[in-house]
VOPAGU-2260 file (C-alpha; in pm, 1 decimal, decimal comma):
REM VOPAGU-2260
SITE   aa  ch    i         X         Y         Z
SITE  MET   A    0    3894,0   -2018,4     -83,5
SITE  GLU   A    1    3628,9   -1872,4    -297,2
SITE  PRO   A    2    3726,8   -1653,2    -605,7
SITE  THR   A    3    3690,2   -1254,3    -555,4
SITE  GLN   A    4    3439,4   -1171,5    -797,2
SITE  GLY   A    5    3519,5   -1097,4   -1130,1
SITE  THR   A    6    3898,4   -1071,4   -1067,7
SITE  GLY   A    7    3978,1   -1460,1   -1090,1
SITE  MET   A    8    4192,5   -1381,0    -740,5
SITE  THR   A    9    4070,9   -1547,3    -401,9
SITE  ASP   A   10    4081,6   -1421,8     -49,2
SITE  ASP   A   11    4428,4   -1627,0      12,4
SITE  ALA   A   12    4602,6   -1469,2    -246,8
SITE  PRO   A   13    4404,3   -1093,8    -332,3
SITE  VAL   A   14    4647,4    -955,4    -542,1
SITE  VAL   A   15    4819,6   -1147,4    -864,1
SITE  ARG   A   16    5144,0   -1029,8   -1033,2
SITE  THR   A   17    5166,6   -1180,1   -1396,7
SITE  THR   A   18    5482,5   -1074,5   -1616,1
SITE  VAL   A   19    5415,3   -1005,7   -1990,4
SITE  GLN   A   20    5721,0    -891,1   -2090,6
SITE  ILE   A   21    6082,8    -919,2   -2038,7
SITE  THR   A   22    6309,3    -759,1   -2248,7
SITE  PRO   A   23    6688,5    -706,9   -2203,0
SITE  LEU   A   24    6820,0    -357,8   -2328,1
SITE  ALA   A   25    7159,2    -456,1   -2531,1
SITE  PRO   A   26    7367,3    -261,2   -2474,0
SITE  ALA   A   27    7253,0    -135,7   -2160,3
SITE  HIS   A   28    7058,7     184,7   -2181,1
SITE  PRO   A   29    7120,7     477,8   -1903,9
SITE  THR   A   30    6768,9     581,6   -1870,5
SITE  ALA   A   31    6749,1     938,4   -1677,3
SITE  ALA   A   32    6368,5     991,9   -1703,1
SITE  VAL   A   33    6086,5     790,4   -1847,8
SITE  GLU   A   34    5791,7    1012,6   -2034,1
SITE  VAL   A   35    5454,1     831,1   -2024,5
SITE  ARG   A   36    5228,3     858,7   -2339,1
SITE  ARG   A   37    4853,2     816,7   -2356,1
SITE  ILE   A   38    4793,3     771,5   -2735,5
SITE  THR   A   39    4498,0     723,4   -2925,4
SITE  MET   A   40    4493,3     642,0   -3309,8
SITE  ALA   A   41    4148,1     693,1   -3522,3
SITE  PRO   A   42    4066,1     339,0   -3695,9
SITE  GLY   A   43    4259,1     273,7   -3984,6
SITE  VAL   A   44    4524,3     533,8   -3928,8
SITE  ALA   A   45    4870,6     361,1   -4010,0
SITE  ALA   A   46    5174,6     542,0   -3827,4
SITE  GLY   A   47    5351,9     462,6   -4134,9
SITE  LEU   A   48    5724,4     349,8   -4131,2
SITE  HIS   A   49    5934,9     538,4   -3817,8
SITE  ILE   A   50    6156,0     503,7   -3560,9
SITE  HIS   A   51    6230,7     665,0   -3227,2
SITE  ASN   A   52    6569,6     804,1   -3047,7
SITE  CYS   A   53    6492,6     611,5   -2757,2
SITE  PRO   A   54    6372,4     277,3   -2663,7
SITE  VAL   A   55    5992,1     289,9   -2617,2
SITE  PHE   A   56    5788,8      22,7   -2413,9
SITE  GLY   A   57    5411,7      76,0   -2458,5
SITE  HIS   A   58    5088,2    -164,2   -2392,9
SITE  ILE   A   59    4737,9    -156,6   -2573,8
SITE  VAL   A   60    4424,6     -29,7   -2345,3
SITE  GLU   A   61    4156,5     -64,1   -2591,0
SITE  GLY   A   62    4137,8    -150,0   -2937,8
SITE  SER   A   63    4407,7    -304,2   -3140,8
SITE  VAL   A   64    4727,0    -241,2   -3397,3
SITE  HIS   A   65    4918,6    -444,8   -3663,1
SITE  PHE   A   66    5271,7    -445,5   -3513,0
SITE  GLN   A   67    5596,0    -498,5   -3702,1
SITE  VAL   A   68    5949,7    -418,5   -3604,1
SITE  ASP   A   69    6229,7    -437,3   -3830,4
SITE  GLY   A   70    6114,7    -708,2   -4098,4
SITE  GLY   A   71    6015,6    -923,3   -3769,1
SITE  PRO   A   72    5696,5   -1098,6   -3767,3
SITE  GLU   A   73    5385,1    -916,0   -3852,9
SITE  SER   A   74    5109,8    -945,6   -3487,7
SITE  VAL   A   75    4806,3    -768,4   -3405,1
SITE  LEU   A   76    4799,3    -641,5   -3046,4
SITE  ARG   A   77    4507,4    -595,2   -2851,5
SITE  ALA   A   78    4416,2    -476,8   -2525,8
SITE  GLY   A   79    4631,2    -613,3   -2243,2
SITE  ASP   A   80    4933,9    -700,9   -2501,7
SITE  ALA   A   81    5282,1    -491,0   -2452,7
SITE  PHE   A   82    5499,0    -419,3   -2673,6
SITE  TYR   A   83    5857,9    -304,2   -2774,3
SITE  GLU   A   84    6048,7     -83,4   -2986,7
SITE  PRO   A   85    6396,9     -36,4   -3005,5
SITE  ALA   A   86    6600,1     267,8   -3055,3
SITE  ASP   A   87    6672,9     334,7   -3398,9
SITE  ALA   A   88    6511,6      28,5   -3538,9
SITE  PRO   A   89    6263,2      72,6   -3797,2
SITE  ILE   A   90    5907,5      31,4   -3699,6
SITE  ALA   A   91    5751,3    -114,3   -4018,3
SITE  ARG   A   92    5361,3    -103,8   -3873,2
SITE  PHE   A   93    5215,5      51,8   -3596,1
SITE  ASP   A   94    4876,7      59,2   -3767,6
SITE  ALA   A   95    4524,4      67,8   -3610,6
SITE  THR   A   96    4256,1    -176,8   -3709,2
SITE  ASP   A   97    3852,2     -88,4   -3792,7
SITE  GLU   A   98    3806,9     -17,2   -3420,7
SITE  GLY   A   99    4108,4     208,0   -3366,4
SITE  VAL   A  100    4381,8     193,4   -3062,6
SITE  VAL   A  101    4476,8     388,3   -2744,5
SITE  PHE   A  102    4821,7     288,9   -2584,1
SITE  MET   A  103    5023,8     348,8   -2343,6
SITE  GLY   A  104    5373,8     453,6   -2422,5
SITE  TYR   A  105    5687,8     509,4   -2205,0
SITE  PHE   A  106    5990,6     635,2   -2363,5
SITE  LEU   A  107    6315,7     573,3   -2171,0
SITE  LEU   A  108    6520,3     912,2   -2180,0
SITE  GLU   A  109    6873,2     946,7   -2122,3
SITE  ASP   A  110    6980,2    1248,7   -1922,1
SITE  GLY   A  111    6857,3    1578,3   -2143,3
SITE  GLN   A  112    6728,8    1370,5   -2436,9
SITE  GLU   A  113    6368,8    1466,0   -2570,3
SITE  PRO   A  114    6155,5    1181,4   -2726,4
SITE  GLU   A  115    6177,8    1216,6   -3119,9
SITE  ILE   A  116    6032,4    1028,1   -3405,4
SITE  GLY   A  117    6206,9    1015,0   -3748,9
SITE  ILE   A  118    6179,9     790,5   -4083,9
């Protein structure tokens, strides 16, 4: 059972599945579509206080951000980290560090809904 070079997988287990995040949607969200966006923020760019009209999940592809939701603890998210921004919750920080950030955002949309961002 030798690891496959550079993957951490073995010949007996060529696929490894790891749960990164489980987030209950309370109240339940009637998702009709998911819009996926690849977003790039230059080094030092701060998104500023904002809200989304729908739940947003995402993960960091490269770089890092300072992240804080609705008065909760601040954290630094790095490549591979997942995040969740609840609908209508103030996002206090989503600020690129000095290395900038590329992330994927998954917007859970109701029937006929368009993703919107507000303050």
